[in-house]
MOPAC internal coordinates of N, CA, C and O (Angstrom, degrees):
PM7 1SCF
backbone

  N    0.0000 0     0.00 0     0.00 0    0    0    0
  C    1.4365 1     0.00 0     0.00 0    1    0    0
  C    1.5220 1   110.99 1     0.00 0    2    1    0
  O    1.2310 1   119.58 1   134.03 1    3    2    1
  N    1.3122 1   118.40 1   -45.97 1    3    2    1
  C    1.4580 1   121.00 1  -176.17 1    5    3    2
  C    1.5234 1   110.77 1   -61.54 1    6    5    3
  O    1.2310 1   119.40 1   135.78 1    7    6    5
  N    1.3320 1   118.74 1   -44.22 1    7    6    5
  C    1.4594 1   121.12 1  -177.96 1    9    7    6
  C    1.5219 1   111.14 1   -62.22 1   10    9    7
  O    1.2310 1   119.65 1   133.95 1   11   10    9
  N    1.3182 1   118.27 1   -46.05 1   11   10    9
  C    1.4617 1   119.93 1   179.83 1   13   11   10
  C    1.5214 1   110.82 1   -66.11 1   14   13   11
  O    1.2310 1   119.76 1   148.19 1   15   14   13
  N    1.3294 1   118.06 1   -31.81 1   15   14   13
  C    1.4600 1   121.02 1   177.20 1   17   15   14
  C    1.5170 1   111.15 1   -69.24 1   18   17   15
  O    1.2310 1   120.17 1   143.87 1   19   18   17
  N    1.3288 1   117.28 1   -36.13 1   19   18   17
  C    1.4594 1   121.06 1   179.89 1   21   19   18
  C    1.5249 1   111.29 1   -64.55 1   22   21   19
  O    1.2310 1   120.22 1   145.40 1   23   22   21
  N    1.3065 1   117.19 1   -34.60 1   23   22   21
  C    1.4584 1   121.25 1  -179.33 1   25   23   22
  C    1.5240 1   110.94 1   -64.30 1   26   25   23
  O    1.2310 1   119.72 1   145.55 1   27   26   25
  N    1.3105 1   118.14 1   -34.45 1   27   26   25
  C    1.4562 1   123.15 1  -176.80 1   29   27   26
  C    1.5289 1   113.89 1   -89.99 1   30   29   27
  O    1.2310 1   119.66 1  -173.52 1   31   30   29
  N    1.3191 1   118.25 1     6.48 1   31   30   29
  C    1.4549 1   121.11 1  -175.18 1   33   31   30
  C    1.5252 1   112.34 1   -75.75 1   34   33   31
  O    1.2310 1   121.41 1   -29.73 1   35   34   33
  N    1.3196 1   114.91 1   150.27 1   35   34   33
  C    1.4628 1   120.07 1   175.74 1   37   35   34
  C    1.5254 1   109.26 1   -77.40 1   38   37   35
  O    1.2310 1   120.93 1   -11.41 1   39   38   37
  N    1.3114 1   115.82 1   168.59 1   39   38   37
  C    1.4612 1   120.09 1  -179.09 1   41   39   38
  C    1.5307 1   111.80 1   -67.29 1   42   41   39
  O    1.2310 1   119.58 1   167.10 1   43   42   41
  N    1.3173 1   118.42 1   -12.90 1   43   42   41
  C    1.4563 1   122.18 1   179.24 1   45   43   42
  C    1.5268 1   112.92 1   -91.89 1   46   45   43
  O    1.2310 1   120.30 1   156.33 1   47   46   45
  N    1.3054 1   117.03 1   -23.67 1   47   46   45
  C    1.4589 1   120.32 1  -174.73 1   49   47   46
  C    1.5275 1   113.08 1   -73.16 1   50   49   47
  O    1.2310 1   119.94 1   142.71 1   51   50   49
  N    1.3168 1   117.72 1   -37.29 1   51   50   49
  C    1.4667 1   119.36 1  -178.34 1   53   51   50
  C    1.5298 1   111.08 1   -66.28 1   54   53   51
  O    1.2310 1   118.87 1   134.82 1   55   54   53
  N    1.3419 1   119.76 1   -45.18 1   55   54   53
  C    1.4689 1   118.14 1   175.28 1   57   55   54
  C    1.5377 1   112.55 1   -61.42 1   58   57   55
  O    1.2310 1   120.79 1   145.76 1   59   58   57
  N    1.3351 1   116.10 1   -34.24 1   59   58   57
  C    1.4607 1   120.07 1   176.88 1   61   59   58
  C    1.5261 1   110.52 1   -63.60 1   62   61   59
  O    1.2310 1   120.34 1   132.73 1   63   62   61
  N    1.3266 1   116.96 1   -47.27 1   63   62   61
  C    1.4653 1   120.66 1   177.78 1   65   63   62
  C    1.5211 1   111.09 1   -58.61 1   66   65   63
  O    1.2310 1   120.84 1   135.44 1   67   66   65
  N    1.3219 1   116.00 1   -44.56 1   67   66   65
  C    1.4610 1   120.56 1   179.94 1   69   67   66
  C    1.5254 1   111.01 1   -60.27 1   70   69   67
  O    1.2310 1   120.60 1   134.69 1   71   70   69
  N    1.3282 1   116.46 1   -45.31 1   71   70   69
  C    1.4651 1   120.57 1   179.56 1   73   71   70
  C    1.5276 1   111.04 1   -62.91 1   74   73   71
  O    1.2310 1   120.14 1   140.18 1   75   74   73
  N    1.3182 1   117.34 1   -39.82 1   75   74   73
  C    1.4685 1   121.00 1   179.66 1   77   75   74
  C    1.5211 1   111.50 1   -66.36 1   78   77   75
  O    1.2310 1   120.39 1   137.70 1   79   78   77
  N    1.3209 1   116.87 1   -42.30 1   79   78   77
  C    1.4645 1   121.08 1   178.45 1   81   79   78
  C    1.5216 1   109.98 1   -62.90 1   82   81   79
  O    1.2310 1   120.39 1   136.24 1   83   82   81
  N    1.3292 1   116.86 1   -43.76 1   83   82   81
  C    1.4684 1   120.24 1   178.93 1   85   83   82
  C    1.5219 1   111.30 1   -64.15 1   86   85   83
  O    1.2310 1   119.83 1   136.57 1   87   86   85
  N    1.3270 1   117.93 1   -43.43 1   87   86   85
  C    1.4629 1   121.59 1   179.57 1   89   87   86
  C    1.5271 1   111.15 1   -64.21 1   90   89   87
  O    1.2310 1   120.53 1   139.23 1   91   90   89
  N    1.3187 1   116.60 1   -40.77 1   91   90   89
  C    1.4668 1   121.00 1   177.72 1   93   91   90
  C    1.5265 1   109.56 1   -62.84 1   94   93   91
  O    1.2310 1   120.67 1   134.55 1   95   94   93
  N    1.3184 1   116.32 1   -45.45 1   95   94   93
  C    1.4568 1   120.89 1   178.99 1   97   95   94
  C    1.5166 1   112.35 1   -61.24 1   98   97   95
  O    1.2310 1   120.40 1   137.23 1   99   98   97
  N    1.3281 1   116.84 1   -42.77 1   99   98   97
  C    1.4702 1   120.30 1   178.60 1  101   99   98
  C    1.5221 1   111.19 1   -61.57 1  102  101   99
  O    1.2310 1   120.61 1   135.73 1  103  102  101
  N    1.3267 1   116.43 1   -44.27 1  103  102  101
  C    1.4678 1   119.13 1  -177.51 1  105  103  102
  C    1.5242 1   111.56 1   -62.02 1  106  105  103
  O    1.2310 1   120.50 1   143.29 1  107  106  105
  N    1.3214 1   116.64 1   -36.71 1  107  106  105
  C    1.4656 1   119.91 1  -175.27 1  109  107  106
  C    1.5285 1   112.99 1  -108.61 1  110  109  107
  O    1.2310 1   120.48 1  -161.87 1  111  110  109
  N    1.3291 1   116.68 1    18.13 1  111  110  109
  C    1.4710 1   123.03 1   176.71 1  113  111  110
  C    1.5326 1   111.66 1    51.98 1  114  113  111
  O    1.2310 1   121.36 1  -130.60 1  115  114  113
  N    1.3162 1   115.01 1    49.40 1  115  114  113
  C    1.4632 1   122.02 1   179.90 1  117  115  114
  C    1.5233 1   108.77 1  -116.28 1  118  117  115
  O    1.2310 1   120.52 1   -27.27 1  119  118  117
  N    1.3126 1   116.62 1   152.73 1  119  118  117
  C    1.4557 1   119.87 1   171.01 1  121  119  118
  C    1.5284 1   107.94 1   -69.26 1  122  121  119
  O    1.2310 1   120.71 1   -16.09 1  123  122  121
  N    1.3282 1   116.25 1   163.91 1  123  122  121
  C    1.4690 1   119.03 1   177.31 1  125  123  122
  C    1.5225 1   110.77 1   -60.98 1  126  125  123
  O    1.2310 1   120.94 1   140.73 1  127  126  125
  N    1.3262 1   115.81 1   -39.27 1  127  126  125
  C    1.4609 1   119.29 1  -179.82 1  129  127  126
  C    1.5283 1   110.81 1   -64.19 1  130  129  127
  O    1.2310 1   120.38 1   135.31 1  131  130  129
  N    1.3272 1   116.87 1   -44.69 1  131  130  129
  C    1.4669 1   120.40 1   179.49 1  133  131  130
  C    1.5278 1   110.80 1   -65.01 1  134  133  131
  O    1.2310 1   120.49 1   139.92 1  135  134  133
  N    1.3319 1   116.66 1   -40.08 1  135  134  133
  C    1.4634 1   120.19 1   178.64 1  137  135  134
  C    1.5280 1   110.24 1   -63.66 1  138  137  135
  O    1.2310 1   120.35 1   135.73 1  139  138  137
  N    1.3412 1   116.94 1   -44.27 1  139  138  137
  C    1.4600 1   120.03 1   177.95 1  141  139  138
  C    1.5234 1   110.93 1   -60.06 1  142  141  139
  O    1.2310 1   120.47 1   132.81 1  143  142  141
  N    1.3239 1   116.71 1   -47.19 1  143  142  141
  C    1.4722 1   120.06 1  -178.41 1  145  143  142
  C    1.5251 1   111.13 1   -60.87 1  146  145  143
  O    1.2310 1   120.37 1   137.15 1  147  146  145
  N    1.3363 1   116.90 1   -42.85 1  147  146  145
  C    1.4607 1   120.92 1   178.82 1  149  147  146
  C    1.5387 1   110.12 1   -63.08 1  150  149  147
  O    1.2310 1   120.79 1   130.98 1  151  150  149
  N    1.3345 1   116.10 1   -49.02 1  151  150  149
  C    1.4639 1   120.24 1  -178.62 1  153  151  150
  C    1.5245 1   111.70 1   -63.54 1  154  153  151
  O    1.2310 1   120.49 1   143.48 1  155  154  153
  N    1.3056 1   116.68 1   -36.52 1  155  154  153
  C    1.4652 1   119.70 1   177.63 1  157  155  154
  C    1.5338 1   110.32 1   -68.00 1  158  157  155
  O    1.2310 1   120.44 1   132.93 1  159  158  157
  N    1.3082 1   116.77 1   -47.07 1  159  158  157
  C    1.4718 1   121.46 1  -177.56 1  161  159  158
  C    1.5312 1   112.16 1   -60.42 1  162  161  159
  O    1.2310 1   120.82 1   139.91 1  163  162  161
  N    1.3416 1   116.05 1   -40.09 1  163  162  161
  C    1.4622 1   119.66 1  -175.01 1  165  163  162
  C    1.5319 1   113.18 1  -104.76 1  166  165  163
  O    1.2310 1   121.07 1  -155.09 1  167  166  165
  N    1.3334 1   115.56 1    24.91 1  167  166  165
  C    1.4689 1   123.70 1   169.38 1  169  167  166
  C    1.5277 1   115.42 1    71.57 1  170  169  167
  O    1.2310 1   119.69 1  -163.79 1  171  170  169
  N    1.3183 1   118.20 1    16.21 1  171  170  169
  C    1.4629 1   120.62 1   177.70 1  173  171  170
  C    1.5186 1   112.55 1   -69.78 1  174  173  171
  O    1.2310 1   120.22 1   139.38 1  175  174  173
  N    1.3212 1   117.18 1   -40.62 1  175  174  173
  C    1.4673 1   120.74 1   179.16 1  177  175  174
  C    1.5320 1   109.67 1   -64.12 1  178  177  175
  O    1.2310 1   120.24 1   134.50 1  179  178  177
  N    1.3056 1   117.14 1   -45.50 1  179  178  177
  C    1.4698 1   120.96 1   178.54 1  181  179  178
  C    1.5318 1   110.43 1   -59.83 1  182  181  179
  O    1.2310 1   120.69 1   140.75 1  183  182  181
  N    1.3300 1   116.29 1   -39.25 1  183  182  181
  C    1.4683 1   121.08 1   177.48 1  185  183  182
  C    1.5269 1   110.77 1   -61.91 1  186  185  183
  O    1.2310 1   120.23 1   133.85 1  187  186  185
  N    1.3406 1   117.17 1   -46.15 1  187  186  185
  C    1.4588 1   120.64 1  -179.91 1  189  187  186
  C    1.5264 1   111.72 1   -61.80 1  190  189  187
  O    1.2310 1   120.71 1   140.61 1  191  190  189
  N    1.3139 1   116.26 1   -39.39 1  191  190  189
  C    1.4613 1   120.11 1   179.54 1  193  191  190
  C    1.5241 1   110.59 1   -68.13 1  194  193  191
  O    1.2310 1   120.67 1   133.58 1  195  194  193
  N    1.3096 1   116.33 1   -46.42 1  195  194  193
  C    1.4651 1   120.18 1  -177.50 1  197  195  194
  C    1.5279 1   112.94 1   -66.22 1  198  197  195
  O    1.2310 1   120.87 1   142.19 1  199  198  197
  N    1.3284 1   115.94 1   -37.81 1  199  198  197
  C    1.4644 1   119.81 1  -174.59 1  201  199  198
  C    1.5312 1   112.98 1  -111.81 1  202  201  199
  O    1.2310 1   120.93 1  -152.25 1  203  202  201
  N    1.3132 1   115.82 1    27.75 1  203  202  201
  C    1.4677 1   120.90 1   178.57 1  205  203  202
  C    1.5229 1   111.45 1   -52.55 1  206  205  203
  O    1.2310 1   120.36 1   137.42 1  207  206  205
  N    1.3204 1   116.91 1   -42.58 1  207  206  205
  C    1.4633 1   120.98 1  -175.73 1  209  207  206
  C    1.5263 1   113.05 1   -58.27 1  210  209  207
  O    1.2310 1   119.88 1   150.83 1  211  210  209
  N    1.3201 1   117.83 1   -29.17 1  211  210  209
  C    1.4633 1   122.00 1   178.22 1  213  211  210
  C    1.5313 1   110.54 1   -95.41 1  214  213  211
  O    1.2310 1   120.48 1   133.11 1  215  214  213
  N    1.3161 1   116.69 1   -46.89 1  215  214  213
  C    1.4588 1   121.42 1  -172.85 1  217  215  214
  C    1.5281 1   113.47 1   -63.95 1  218  217  215
  O    1.2310 1   119.56 1   145.35 1  219  218  217
  N    1.3275 1   118.44 1   -34.65 1  219  218  217
  C    1.4618 1   118.77 1  -176.83 1  221  219  218
  C    1.5227 1   112.73 1   -71.70 1  222  221  219
  O    1.2310 1   120.21 1   170.04 1  223  222  221
  N    1.3143 1   117.20 1    -9.96 1  223  222  221
  C    1.4674 1   121.28 1   177.45 1  225  223  222
  C    1.5245 1   112.49 1   -87.51 1  226  225  223
  O    1.2310 1   120.26 1   169.16 1  227  226  225
  N    1.3081 1   117.12 1   -10.84 1  227  226  225
  C    1.4636 1   122.32 1  -179.77 1  229  227  226
  C    1.5276 1   110.69 1   -93.15 1  230  229  227
  O    1.2310 1   121.08 1   -10.36 1  231  230  229
  N    1.3214 1   115.53 1   169.64 1  231  230  229
  C    1.4588 1   119.61 1   173.20 1  233  231  230
  C    1.5296 1   108.87 1   -72.05 1  234  233  231
  O    1.2310 1   120.77 1   -20.06 1  235  234  233
  N    1.3206 1   116.13 1   159.94 1  235  234  233
  C    1.4691 1   119.11 1   177.20 1  237  235  234
  C    1.5209 1   111.06 1   -62.14 1  238  237  235
  O    1.2310 1   120.05 1   143.93 1  239  238  237
  N    1.3358 1   117.51 1   -36.07 1  239  238  237
  C    1.4674 1   119.70 1   178.64 1  241  239  238
  C    1.5266 1   111.21 1   -61.85 1  242  241  239
  O    1.2310 1   120.38 1   137.88 1  243  242  241
  N    1.3182 1   116.88 1   -42.12 1  243  242  241
  C    1.4682 1   119.94 1   178.26 1  245  243  242
  C    1.5282 1   110.95 1   -66.49 1  246  245  243
  O    1.2310 1   120.68 1   141.38 1  247  246  245
  N    1.3213 1   116.30 1   -38.62 1  247  246  245
  C    1.4618 1   119.91 1   178.89 1  249  247  246
  C    1.5199 1   110.67 1   -65.77 1  250  249  247
  O    1.2310 1   119.92 1   139.56 1  251  250  249
  N    1.3324 1   117.75 1   -40.44 1  251  250  249
  C    1.4618 1   120.75 1   177.19 1  253  251  250
  C    1.5286 1   109.91 1   -64.28 1  254  253  251
  O    1.2310 1   120.08 1   140.57 1  255  254  253
  N    1.3223 1   117.46 1   -39.43 1  255  254  253
  C    1.4723 1   120.29 1   175.39 1  257  255  254
  C    1.5298 1   110.60 1   -58.79 1  258  257  255
  O    1.2310 1   120.60 1   135.26 1  259  258  257
  N    1.3387 1   116.46 1   -44.74 1  259  258  257
  C    1.4668 1   120.69 1   178.50 1  261  259  258
  C    1.5287 1   110.82 1   -62.71 1  262  261  259
  O    1.2310 1   120.70 1   137.38 1  263  262  261
  N    1.3293 1   116.26 1   -42.62 1  263  262  261
  C    1.4704 1   119.96 1   179.09 1  265  263  262
  C    1.5192 1   110.93 1   -61.03 1  266  265  263
  O    1.2310 1   120.43 1   137.99 1  267  266  265
  N    1.3131 1   116.78 1   -42.01 1  267  266  265
  C    1.4622 1   120.61 1   179.12 1  269  267  266
  C    1.5268 1   110.59 1   -59.64 1  270  269  267
  O    1.2310 1   120.55 1   135.24 1  271  270  269
  N    1.3255 1   116.56 1   -44.76 1  271  270  269
  C    1.4693 1   120.35 1   179.47 1  273  271  270
  C    1.5234 1   111.99 1   -63.98 1  274  273  271
  O    1.2310 1   120.32 1   136.54 1  275  274  273
  N    1.3270 1   117.00 1   -43.46 1  275  274  273
  C    1.4683 1   121.05 1   179.74 1  277  275  274
  C    1.5195 1   110.16 1   -63.05 1  278  277  275
  O    1.2310 1   120.76 1   134.98 1  279  278  277
  N    1.3304 1   116.16 1   -45.02 1  279  278  277
  C    1.4642 1   119.58 1  -178.99 1  281  279  278
  C    1.5269 1   111.37 1   -65.30 1  282  281  279
  O    1.2310 1   120.31 1   138.94 1  283  282  281
  N    1.3211 1   117.02 1   -41.06 1  283  282  281
  C    1.4663 1   120.10 1   177.55 1  285  283  282
  C    1.5282 1   110.19 1   -62.14 1  286  285  283
  O    1.2310 1   120.82 1   139.07 1  287  286  285
  N    1.3126 1   116.03 1   -40.93 1  287  286  285
  C    1.4637 1   121.03 1   178.85 1  289  287  286
  C    1.5320 1   111.83 1   -61.81 1  290  289  287
  O    1.2310 1   120.78 1   152.31 1  291  290  289
  N    1.3445 1   116.12 1   -27.69 1  291  290  289
  C    1.4562 1   121.68 1  -179.34 1  293  291  290
  C    1.5243 1   113.63 1  -102.46 1  294  293  291
  O    1.2310 1   120.42 1  -160.33 1  295  294  293
  N    1.3352 1   116.80 1    19.67 1  295  294  293
  C    1.4545 1   120.80 1   173.68 1  297  295  294
  C    1.5183 1   116.57 1   103.28 1  298  297  295
  O    1.2310 1   119.91 1   178.27 1  299  298  297
  N    1.3289 1   117.79 1    -1.73 1  299  298  297
  C    1.4589 1   120.84 1   177.97 1  301  299  298
  C    1.5166 1   111.03 1   -68.40 1  302  301  299
  O    1.2310 1   120.67 1   -27.85 1  303  302  301
  N    1.3213 1   116.32 1   152.15 1  303  302  301
  C    1.4682 1   119.32 1  -174.89 1  305  303  302
  C    1.5218 1   114.51 1  -117.61 1  306  305  303
  O    1.2310 1   119.19 1  -174.53 1  307  306  305
  N    1.3227 1   119.15 1     5.47 1  307  306  305
  C    1.4543 1   120.06 1   176.39 1  309  307  306
  C    1.5106 1   109.75 1   -69.42 1  310  309  307
  O    1.2310 1   120.77 1   -29.87 1  311  310  309
  N    1.3290 1   116.12 1   150.13 1  311  310  309
  C    1.4740 1   120.01 1   178.24 1  313  311  310
  C    1.5073 1   110.47 1  -142.01 1  314  313  311
  O    1.2310 1   120.10 1   180.00 1  315  314  313

């Protein structure tokens, strides 16, 4: 699902995803690769793609808060 969604993304969505992954990684002292893997595993990337229209209007801090909640809901253990 994620790969097919990435193909249909606008030119603005990929930089948004990148910024969110970097912000998530900074908050939890993770590399970008580790942050991406965590977000992918616990459905954070899919959430960002599905709800881009709402999430990109928020601050990065609010988006990272949302990602944390989504990942926890899907089995993630960061707090």
